[in-house]
N, C-alpha and C positions, 0 to 999 in steps of 0.2 A: 266361672263356676257353669256343670252341668245343668241345663233347666232337665227340671224330669219330666215332664211332657211336654211337648211344644206343642204348636196349632196342629199342625200335619198331623202324626203320632196322633193324638186324640180326634182327629177329623177319620182316620183310620179306624180309630177301636168303634163310632159312632154308626160306619157304613158297615161294620161285622156286628154288632152287638144294638145298634138302635141308639134312640137319644135317653133310654132309661138307663145308661152306662154313664151318663152326665156325672152322680152324683160321687159317684165310684173314682170319676178321673180328679175332681176334686180334690176330695180326700186323697188322694197318692202321696202329695207331697209330704204330709204328714205321719202317713203310714210308712212311706221310706225311711223319712227321718229316725223313725221311732224303731225299725230295722236294722238301722244302722248303727243305732247305738247298744240295742242288743246284741248283732254279732261282728261288733265293731271292724265296720267299713264304711271307707270314703269312696263314692259315687264318683268316677274319671271321666265317664263317656254311657253314651246311652246305644242302643239298637235300634232299627225301624222293627216292627211289627205288626200282625194284624187281631190279634189273639191276645194282647198282652203289652208290657214294656218290660223291656232285658236293661240290665244296666249293670255297664263295667267297673268292677270296685277293687280296691287297695285295702287289704286287709291288714288291721293291725301288727299282723306277722308278716308283712311285708309281700305275702302271695298276691297271685291275682287271683278274685272270685268272681263270678257269677251270680247277679240276684234279678231273679224272674218272678214276677208279676203278673196278676190276670184277673179279671173282673170276673171271671168262671171259674166256679169252685170243682167241678168235673174235670176242666181241662187239668188242673193245678193237680190234683188227686189223682189221674189217670200217668200223667207226664210224671211222676214222683214215684208213681207203683211201678213203673218201667222200669224207669232208672234204676229201682233199687232191685229190682229182678234181676237188672244186668251189673249188678255191683261187681266189683273186681275184672268186669270184661276192658280191656286198653281200649277199645276202638268205642267205646260210648263216655260222654261226661259223666263223673261222680258226682253222687250227690255229697254237699256236705250236712246240709242241716234243711230240715221244712218249719214252716210256718203255715200249715193248711189253713186254721182259722182267717188267717190274715190272706190266703191262696197263694204265697210265697216258696219258694224255694233257692238255696243257696248252692250253687255248683261252684265246681270247681273250675280255674281261667285255665283257657287254653294257648299255648304258645305256640305260635305267632295268632293263632285262633282267628286268621283270614279263613276266606269260603278256598274250600281244597282247591277249586279249577280258577281260582280269579288270577287276574291278567294272563289270560290262554295257557294255563298250565297243561301239561296233558296228563292224562285221568291216571293213575295207579291203582293198574285196574287187579295187582296182587292183593295191595290194602284192601280195595273195596271189598273181593271177595272174601277176605278175611274178616271184614267185618260181618258182613252178611251172615258169613259162617258163625260168627259168635255171637249175634244177638238171635239167631235163629235155633242154636243149641239148647239155650235154655228154654226148662220148663217152665210152661205159663202157670203163675199164680194163679189160684180160684178170684172171682172177682170179674174179668175183665170182659169186654164187651164183644161181640162176633164182629168177625170181620164183614159178614151181612149189615152189620149196623153199621161200620165204616162209608159202606159202599153207600146206601140210604144217604148219609149226612153230607156226605161229598157231592153226588147227586141234587141232593136239596138244595145245596148253595149255587151248585154251577147253574141250576133252571131259573134260578132267583137272577141271576147276574146276565144268564142272556136272555130270558124275557124283555121285549121291547127293546132288546140292545142294538146297535148296528150291526152283532154278529151274526144276530137270529137270522139277517138274510142270507148267509152263504152256510149257517152251522142253523138249521130248522128243530124247532122244540121236538118233533117226530124223531128224528135221526139220533139226537140226545137221549132219547126216551129208549130208541132200537138199543144203543150203546149199555142204560142201565139194564136193562133187562141181560145184556150178556155178561156184565158185570158179576149182579146178582146170581145169575146162573153158576158164574164161577167158584162165587162167596159162600154157594151153599152146596155144592155138590158133594164136599165131605174131604177135599181133597187137600191134608194138611192141617196142623195143629199146634203152629208154631205159634210164638210171640212177637207179630207183627209190628215193625214200624211204625208203618202207616202214611208216614211224608217223608219218606227217606228220599228225596230228589237231593243234588248236587249245593244246594246252599243249605242244606242242614249237615253237610259235612265241614267239618274244619281240619284244616293243616296244623297237625300235632307236633309238626318240626321234625328232625333226621330222627329220634329218640321214638317217639309215638304213632307219628304217621298221622292217616285218615280216623278222623273221629266222630262220630256220632253226636247230634243234639236236637233235642224238640220233639221226641216222638208224637203221635198222634196213636197210642196201642192199640190194639185188639189181636185175637187169637184167630187162626185161620191160615190161610194157603202163602205160604214163605214167597212164592214166585212174586204175589203182589208189590213187595219191595225192587225188583228189579227191573219195573218198566222205565223208569227215569232214567235209566242206567244204558241199558243196552238200545236203548233210539239216541243217546248222544251222538254217534257217529253221523245220524242220519242229518246233522246241523251243519255237519261239513261235507256234504254230499254222498257220503257212505249209506250204506243200509242196513239195515236191522242185522241182517245177517254175519254186518263187519259186528257190532254188536256182542252178539252171541260169541262170534270167534275170538274176543279179548275178554268178558267174563270168565267164558266154560272150564277154562283149564282151571282156575282159579276157584272155584266153587262147584264141592263134590255134588252130585246128585242133580246136574244142572238140566231140566227141562225145557227142552227148545218149544217143543210145539203149547206146552204151557205158560211160558212168558210170552209167547210170539199172540194165544189167543187174550190173556190181560193185557196186551200191547192194544190190541184192535181194541177191546172192551174199553179203555181206557184214552182212545186216542181224543174224544172230545176236549176233555178237560187239559190236554194239550195246548189247544188251538184257542180256546175262547176269548183269554186276554189279548192274544197276539190279535186276531180279529177283531178287535174291541179297538184297538190300536193302527189299523188299516193295513198291517204287515201281511200279506201274500210271499212267503219265502218258499224257497223248495222244501223245508222241513214241513211249515203249513200246511203246503199242497201236499206232500207225504201224508200226512196225518191225517188230512181231508177225505183221502182216499181209502185210509183204511176204516173210515165210518159208514160205507157202503155197506 
C-alpha cells in the first residue's frame, strides 16, 4: 500500500513551509481517504514535491487520475484557476474536479506521464514551441498576480536558501540582488500581458505518448512577459557543452514572435537561480560556470 506521506516527503514540506505544517501533515491521510471516497479513487503511487503531495490514483472508471494536495490555499487556488483558463489546451493537464476548501485538485492522468526528458530523451522542440504558443495565447482571466510578484517570491526564496550556505562563497548575496533587480526591471517594463506558467522547467512537462506529446503540469501562474517561461528551455543545450544560441536556434522556428534579446535578458536575470542548488552540492560543471558568467 502506498504511504500517503513518508518521512522524507514530510521533511520537504517542513523545509518549505516551516514546522506549522505539522498538523496538515498529520491530517493528510484522513483527508485523502475522504476525497478518495468522494471521487472514487484508489491511491497507487506518490510523487515527491516541495509544496504538497501528488498522488497517482486509479478511478472507479478505470482511468488514471492525479490527486494534488497542498497546505497552501493560495497555491491550490492559483493553480486551479490557471488550469481552468487553459481548459481545452491539449498541451496542459486538464482539471477533473476541485475541492479548494481542502486545497485539493483532481487532474487527468497523463500516460505514460514520465518527465519529458527522462532517460536522456532528445528535446521535442516543435512540441515545446506548441505548448508555449497554446498557454501564452490564452487571455488571462482577472485576479492573477503579476509576474513582478512571482519574481519577488522566487528571489526571496532563493535568498533564504543561499544565505549562510556553502554556495554563498561563490554566489554572494550582492550578486543575487543584482540579478533580482534585473529580473524586476524586465517584469515591470510593460512587455507582455500573457498568462505565464511560471515554473515551466523540463521536470514540469510530461510525456503524453504518441497521441499527445508534451503536456505541462504544476503552474505557478502570473500575468506578464511570456519570455519568462523560455529560460529553462533555451539554456538546455548548455548542459551538453552547447551555447545559448543553440537553444535559440532550436526553439525559435517553433515559436512565433521569438525575441532572442528579450529571452537572453531573462536568462541573465534568472541565472543565479539555476546554480544555487548545484553549488550547494559542490558541483562546478561547465553549465554552472556558464551560468555564473551570466551573473556578472
